N, C-alpha and C positions, 0 to 999 in steps of 0.2 A: 497451243502451247503444249510441248511434249512432257512426258511424266518427269524428266529430269528438272525441267525448268520449273514445274509446279512444286517439286520438292525443294528447290533453291528459294523459291518465293515464300514458301511456308516457313522454312528455317529462317530466312531473314526476318520475317514477321515475328516469329518467336523470339530471336534475339532482341529485337527492338522492344518488344513487350517486357522481357525481363530487365533490360536496362532501364526502361521507364519505371518499372516497379521497384527496382533497387535504388534507383536514383531518388525516387520520391521518399522512400523509407529512410535513406541516408541524408536527405535534406540537400541534395546537390543543387537544386534549382530554386530553393527556397531563400527568401531574404533572412538575414540574421535578425533575431528578435532584439529589441532594445535590452541593453544590460540593465538589470534590476539594481538601482543605485539608492533607493529610498529606504524606508523602514516599514516592517510588516510585524504586526502582532494581533493574534487571535486567541482569545481565552474564553472557556466556558466550562461551568461546573453543573449544568442542567438545571440550575435554579430559576426562579422567576418564570415557571412554565407550569400552567394549571393542566395542560393537556399536551400530548406529544406533538400536535400540530403547531404549538406555539414556538417550537424550536426552528420553524421555517417561515420567518416573516416575509412579507412581500417585497421588503426592500433589500433582500439578501443580505442583511446585517448579521445573520446567525449562520445556521447550517443551510445547505443548499439542496440536499437530497439524502435518500436512503435506498438500501437494496434489500429485498426480501426474495430470494430466488432459490428454487430447488426442483428436482425431478418431479416431486409430487405436486399435484394441482387440485385444489388451491394449496398453496405452500403452507406448511405447519411453522416454517420460520418465523421469528418474531424480532421486532425492533421496537422498543417501547420505553417510556419513562417508567421508573421503579422506585419505590422506597423500601424494597426488600433488603437490599445490601448497598449501603452508601459509604463513601470515603469521607465525605464532609457535606454539611448541610441536610437536605431532606430528600434530594433526588439523585439518581444515578441512571445511567442508560443500561438496560437489559436487552441482551441479544441471545438469540437461540437459533441454532442451525442443525438440521438433520445430517446424517452422514452423506458422503459423496457416493453417487450411484456408479461411477465410472464414466459418465456421459455428460451429465448437466451439473455445473458447479452448484454448490449449496452455499449461499451467502446471507449473512445478515449483518449490515453495517451501515454507518452514517458517513456522509461525506461533505467536504467543504471545497468549493471551487474558486475560481478567479484568483489563484495563487500566482506570485510573480517570479518564482525561482528559476534562474538561468545559470548558465556556465559562470562559474566564479562565485556564485552565491553560497552562503552559509545557511544551513537550515538547522534550527534547534527545535526540539519537541520534548515535552514531558506529559505524562499521563498516567492514571492509576487504573490498574487492570486486575480483576478478580475472576480467575477461571475457576469454575466449580469442578469437583471431582466428578469423573464420568468415563472412566477407562482411559486407554491410550489416547493421547491428544497430539500425537506426531501428525504432521501435515496440516496443522491449523494455523492459518495466516491471520495476523493480528493487525497489520500496518502496511498500507500501500500508498506511496507517493508517486503519482503517475503523470505522464504527459499525454492528456486525453486527446489532444489533437492529432496525434500519431496512430496509425493503424494499431488495434489491439491494446492501445493505452499502456505502453511499457513503462517500467519504473522500478525503483528499488522497493523491496518488500521485506518485512520481518515475519518470520514464521518459526513454528516449532518442528525441528527435524526429528528424525529418529532418535530415540533417547530423551525426548522432551526437553530439549535445550534450544535456545534461540539461534537462528542463522539468518542470513540475508542473501536474496538472489536478485538479479536485475531481470525481473519477470517480463516474459514475452520478448526478450531480446537475446539473439544469439551469441553475442560477444561477452556478455557479462559473467564475470567470475562470481560464484557463490562464496561468501564470506562465512567461515565457520569459526567456532571457538578452538583454542588450542587443544590438540589431542591430549587426553588424560587429565585435562583441566576443566571440562565442561561443567557449567553450573546449571542444573535442571531448573525448570520454570516452576515455582511453587504453586499449589492449588489451594482453594479454600482460604485464601488470604489476600490481602491488597499488596500488590506490587507496583512500585514506581519504575516506569520505563523512561529513560532519558535518552535521546537520540541526538547525535551532531553529525551532520554531513557537510563536506566541502565538495561542490558539484564540478564535475569534469568528465569529459568523455574519454580522457586519456587515463594514464596509469598514475596520475598525481591526485586523483580523487581519494577522499578519506571517509571512512564510516566509523563512529564510536557509538557504542551502545552500553548503557549501565543498566543493570537490574538491581533495584534498590541502590545501595552505594557501591556495588561491585561492577567494575568494567568487564564485560563478557565478550565484547567484540571490539577489536582495534585493528582495522583493515585499511589497507592502501589499495587503490585500483579504480576501475571505472564505476562511476556512480550516476552518470548521465548517458542516456542512449547515444546522443549525437551533440555536436557543439551548438546546434541551433535549437535543440529541444527546450521546451518550457515545462517545468513541473508546475501544472496549474490545478491539481487536484490532489486531496488527501482523503483516503478512506480509513476509518478506524472501526474495529469491532472484529467479528468473524468475517473477515473480507473474503475468506474461502475456508470452509471446513472440508479439506481434502482427506480426511480420515474416512475410510470405507466402512468402519464398524460402529462407530460411537457418535451420537449427537452431542453437542457441547452447548454449554451455557456460559456467558461472559457478562461480567458487569464493567462498565467503564465510567470514569469520574475524572473531574478537574483536569481539563485538557489545556494545554498551552503550546502554541506554535508560534515561532519568531524567527527573525534573521539574525538576532542578537544572542549572545550566550545567556544561558539559564542556569542558575545555581541548582 
């Protein structure tokens, strides 16, 4: 086989590989998941737990996992039960994450899996967050709703952008628009006090998706656009906490309490 034919064969193999990769990422050959038509509700205030391990019963009726990751080994990041700062009851979740080193993500969060949210679903969430003072907190991620069966687990995320106010991106997905607060009307995220976050999403891979976010009683995000990576994606995992401390200078400490996730409206 001459050089020209070898080049053509190599080019053809490359094109086939790219098509296969893109096709898999875009679900071209995947069966559509069953549309979620039931009811879902998960609620936890971190009570009735004598130890952190009690949050993860073997029947998966509570939380399913957590992340403590950083460049430093062993990691100084923490995910633990705490009575230091609570919103209600006697327990809250305490999370600490060191700064991002530019290479390895710094994470401290808790997660629930086996979620059923598909195209056309409504997702409602409320939770109480207490971010301690600790310098600039831009690039701190607080909330990730993910399609973990897809490569890199893409999904809608809430984070603090430059200026320390909430924004939302479609993380790890090239076509998702970042939703930002109206210019000149941004509301900074308070520190050293409990803040109620309320989220509502209507899921769509098109431009008819919606995202609403309230910070205490103030609606800070009200956006229309893509909220689901593809029409066949399933949001099956939610991560809460310091899902990534992307700040390169400052470690951060966060407390979380009184979580509620549902497919029905929350007051």
